[in-house]
N, C-alpha and C positions, 0 to 999 in steps of 0.2 A: 223615739222619745228617750231622753236620758233618764237615769235613775232619779236625779234631782227633780226633774220636771214631773215625773210620776209621783214622787213623794209630795210635791207641792199640790198636785191635783187631789190626792187622797186627803191631805191635811185640810185643804180648803173645803172639800165635801164634808169631812168630819165636823169641822168647826161650824159650817153653815147649818147642817142638820141638827147638831147639838144645840145651837141657838134656837132653832125652830121648836125643838122639843122642850127646852127649858122655858121658852116664852109662851108657847101655845099649847102643846100637848101635855106637858108636865107629867110624862110617864117616867118610870125608872130609866136612868140614862141608857143602860144596855138595851132594854126593850124598845125604847123610843127610837134609838139610832137604827137598830135592826129593822123595826117596823117601817120607818120612813124610807130607808134605803130599799127595802123589799118592795114596798108599794110603788116607789119610783121606778124600780127595775121592771116590775110587771106592767106598769103603765107604758113604758117604752116598748116592751115586747108587744103589747096590745096595739099601740099606735102603728108599729111597724107592720104587724099582721094585717091591719086595716088599710095599709097603704098611705096613711097620713104622713108618717115620717119615715126616713130611711137612715136611721142612726144606729140600728141594732148591731150591725156588723162592726162599726167603730167602737161601740160600747163594749161589745164582747171582746174585741181585741185589747181594749184597755184593761178589762178585768183579767183576761188571760195573761197580760203582761205583768200584772201584780204577782202572779205565781203564788197563789194562796198557800199551797202545800209547803213549799220551801220557805216562804216568808214566815209562816207560823212555826213549823216544825224545827227549822234550823236558824231561827232568829228571835222572834217575839216570845216564844214559849218559855225559854229560860228566864227572861226578865220578869214575866208575869208570875211564874211559879215561885221565884225567889221573893218577889214582892208580897205574894200571898202568904208564904211561910214565915216571913220576917216578924209578924206580930202574933204568931201562934205560941201561946205559953206552954213550955214543955211540961210544967207541973199539971196543967189542965189536960194536955194531950196524954200524959202518963196515966191519969185517972181513967182515961177512955181507951187505953192502948189495946186492950183485948177486943173491944168492940170495933175499933178502927182497923186492927189487924185482920179480924175475921171478915169484915166488909171489904177492905181494900184488896186482900189477896183471895180469900175463898169466895167472897161474893162476886168479884170480878171474873174469876175463872168460871164459876157456875153460870153467871149471866151470859158470858161469851159462848159457852157450850150450849146452853138452852136456846139462845137466839139462833145460833148456827144450825142446830138440828131442826128447830121449828121453821126457820126460813127455807131450808132445803125442802122440807116436806110440804109446807103451805104454799110456796110460790108455784109449785107444780100445778096446784088447783086453779091458779089464775093465769096459766099459760106461760110460765117462765121456769125453765129447768136450770136452776142454779147449781153448778157442781159443788160437791161437798167442801172442797178447799175454799171456794169463793164464799160459800155460805158461812163457813167458820171465820173467814176474814171479816165479813160483815159483823158477825157476832163480836169479834175482838175490837173492832173500831168503834162500835156503838155501846159496848158494855161499860166502859169507864164513864163516870160522871165528870163533867168538865169543871175544874176548879174555878176557872175564870167566871163562868156563868153562875156557879153555885155561890161563890163568895159575894158577887154582886147582889144576888137575890137575898142572901142572909143579912146584908147591910140594911135593906129596906123592910125586911119581914118582921123584925123585932123578936127573933127567936131567943128562947132562954139560952144562957151561956153554955150549959152542958150539951144541949142539942146542937148548938152552933159548932162547938168543938168537934162533936162526933161527925157531923155532916162535912165540915170543912176538912178535918183530918182525913176522912175517907177519900174525899175528892182529890186532895193533894197527892195522896199516895196511889190511889187506883188509877190516876192519870198515868203515872210512870209505869205501873203494872200493865195497863192496857197497851201502852206503846211497846213494851217488851213482848207481850203476847202477839201483837200484830207483827212485829219484826220477825219473831220466830216463825209464824205461819207463812209470812211472805218469803222467808228463806226456804221453807219446805216447798212452797208453790213454785219457786224458781229453780229448785233442785240443789240448793246450797245447804240444806239441812235434811239430808236424805233419810235419816232414821230418827225415831223418837228419843233415842239416847242422845243424839246430837242436839235435838231440840231442847231437852232438859238441861244439857250442859250450857247451851247458848242462853237459856233463860236465867240460869244461876249466875253466869258470868255478867250478863247485862244488869240484873237486879242488884246482886250483892256487890259487884264491882262499882256500880253507880253510887250506891250508898257509901261505900268506903272512900270513893273518890271525893264525894261531897263533904264527908267528914274531915278528910285530910285538908281540903281546900279551906273549909270553914275555920279550922283550928290554926292554919297558917296565917289566915287573915287576922284572927284573934291575937296571935303573937306579935304581928306587925303593928296593930293599932295600939297595943299596950306600950309601945316604945315612943309614940309621938302624940302631940295634941294639936292637930291642924285639920280642921273640918274638911277643907277642900281636898287634901290628900286622902283622908279617910273615906270620903265619899267615892273618890276615884278608885281606892282599893276595893270597895265593895262592888263597884261596877265592873272592874277588871276580873274579880272573882267570878262573876256571873258570865260575862261575855267570853273571856279567855278560857274559863273553866268549862263552859258548855262546849266550846270548840275542841278543847283537849279531850273531853270525855267522848265526844263523837269519834275523834281520831283513834282513841284507845279502844273503841267498840264496847264501851260500857254505857249504861243508861244515863244520858245527859239530863233528862227530866227528873229522875230520882236524885241525881247528884245536886241539881239546883234546889230541890226541896230540902234536902238534908243540910246543904250549905246555908240556906235561909234560916233554918231552925237554929243552927250553931251561932250564926251572926246575931240573930234576933234575941237569943237567950243568954249569950255569953259575951260576944264582942261589943254589943251595945252597952252592956253594963260596965265595960272597961273604958268607955268613951266619956269625955266631959259632957256636961249638960248641953252646952252649946253645940258640940259636934253631934250628939244624939238627936237634937232637934233638927239639924240640917240633914242628917242621914234619913230620918223619918220623913221629912218633907220631900226630899228628893225622890224616895221610893214611892211615896204616895202619889206624887205627880206622874212618875213613870207608869205606875199601875193604872191610874185614871185615864191618862192620855192613850196608852196602848190598848186599854179596854175599849175606849171609844172607837179607835181605828179598827180594832178587831171586829166589833159588832157591825160597823159600817161594811166591812168586807164580807161578813156573813150575809148581809142583806143583798149586796151586789152579786154574790156568788150564784144566784138564781140565773144570771145571764149565761153561765157556762154549764148549767145543769141540763142534760138532754131530756127535757120533759116532752112526753108524747102520750097519745091515748094508750099506746101499748104498755106503758109502764105505770099508768095511773093506778091500776089494780094493785101493783106491788107496793106503791107508796101508801095506799089505803090500808093494806095489811100490816105494814111495818110498825105503825104507831101502837096498836093494841098488842102486837106481838112483843115489842120491846118493853112495854109497861108490864105485861104479864110476866116476862122473864125477870124483870127487876124485882117484882113483888116476890116471886118464888125464891130468888137468890138471897134477898134480904131476910125473908122468913127462915130460910135454911141456915144462913149464917148466924142470926140471932137466936135461933132455936137450939143451937148447941148448948148455950148457957142461958136458961130462962131468966136468971136474975138480971142479965144485961138487957134483955128485952123489956122486963118489967120496970127497970130503972127510969125509963121515960115512957109515959103513957102513949099509946097509939104509935109506937116507934116504927112499926113496919109500914103503916100507911103513910106516915110523915116522910120516912126515908125513901119510900117508893116515889111519892109525888115530888119530893125535893131533889130527886136525882136527875138534874138537868144535863142535857147534852149540848155541846157547843161547837166552836170552831175547830177544835182538835179532831173531832169525828169527821168533819168535812175535809180537813186537810189530809187525814189518812186515806179517805175515800179517793181524793184527787191524786194521791200518790200511787194508786193501783195501776198496773199495766193497762193500756188502752184495750178495749174490747166490749162485747155486749154485756158481759157480767159486770164490768166496771160501771157501765151506764145505768144498769138496774140498781146496783148498790149505791151509786151516787144519788139517784132520785129518792131511794128509800131513806138514805142518811139525811138528806135535806128535809124531807117530810118530818122525820123524828125531831131534828134540831129545831125546826120552825115551831112545831107543836110544843116542844119542851120549853122554849124560851117565851113564846108569846102566850101560851095557855097556862102551862104549869107555873112558870115564873111569876106571872101576874096574879095567879090565884093562890099562891102558897101562903101568903099572909092571912088571907081569909080562911084557908084550911086550918091554920094554927088557932085562929080565934074560934072557929066552929068546934074544934076539938078541945078547947080550953087549955091549950098548951102555949102560953105566951101569945105573941102577935100584938102589933101596935106598939107605940112608943112606951106607954106605961108598963105594959107587960114585959117589953124587952128590957127596960131599965131594971125592973124587978128581977128578971132572970139573971142580970149581971151582978 
């Protein structure tokens, strides 16, 4: 099957399920697409197991051909992160910079370590001896909250503006931090990062290099758009910044996700101001459509990914353990990060509970799990990851708005408007 034919199938499935969701289910777009794709995939597996249909092998081959890990990590992710960062106000982010920094860096590191240690110790009790490095890899890939899932949830939850900035800012940056931690641990596991000194140096080069690269690319684009007034060219410049910039960052071995976020912040807060009103409207519309279309495709792919997850009775126990383990680690890491400065915690009532439940995991975690070397450890990690992502999006995502209303912190359209 050609790449074009594969893209046609994915887009047709996405459009069809999006229509069914909008017409019948009327769930939030991301939840509805994932839920319908997941139910459809499970139905196919069940019919195949019962001998009614014999299509599972072909369906699995199709999903495998999508190459979820590479498609997201080396294609869609940069576009989605840039689109998410484009409308984050730097003044608002600056007001929450301490909280965002503590959560995105300290919280992500703490959560990765807590999950890794707990996974290694707990899985032994359910019959799975996960080596330390594999347990830490699971901690690294599941620790960051997914900005794509989080931003979609915030749009429908009616969160107050300050809370929205804190959650969105953390998710945009801890995404890049999580990828860097995962990359460092994977290098250690493969023998390319033999010492912890090498690991720290690799982390610094990836994180700081990615931020510097994104800053440079964003300001180069700013200088270019100041010299012209042609919306088609300026839209093309922003697209080139993301696509070529992401590829160049990966070639330079600096963090491409962090680079995409920083570039998005520069363009959104400086380059957009240098554009004419007509150009700004076209740039905003273009990136809003890119964001919504790719989000729809991504959540369809998450639902279909169950077809390649090696679910069996032997790993059901590991999946059942994973959800409370990750939630507990998230609560502890958020409490520790915000506990450093109590004034930050008190600025938003119930912030620990809200940030814990609002820390959704998404396609990025599944993509990193699929990128692990084949083996028994990968199979266990993939099942645990899928269980956490499915619970996160279907349960936490759907109930987040109700949680805000129950705690009296925004929620609903009226409260959301007041928070803004």
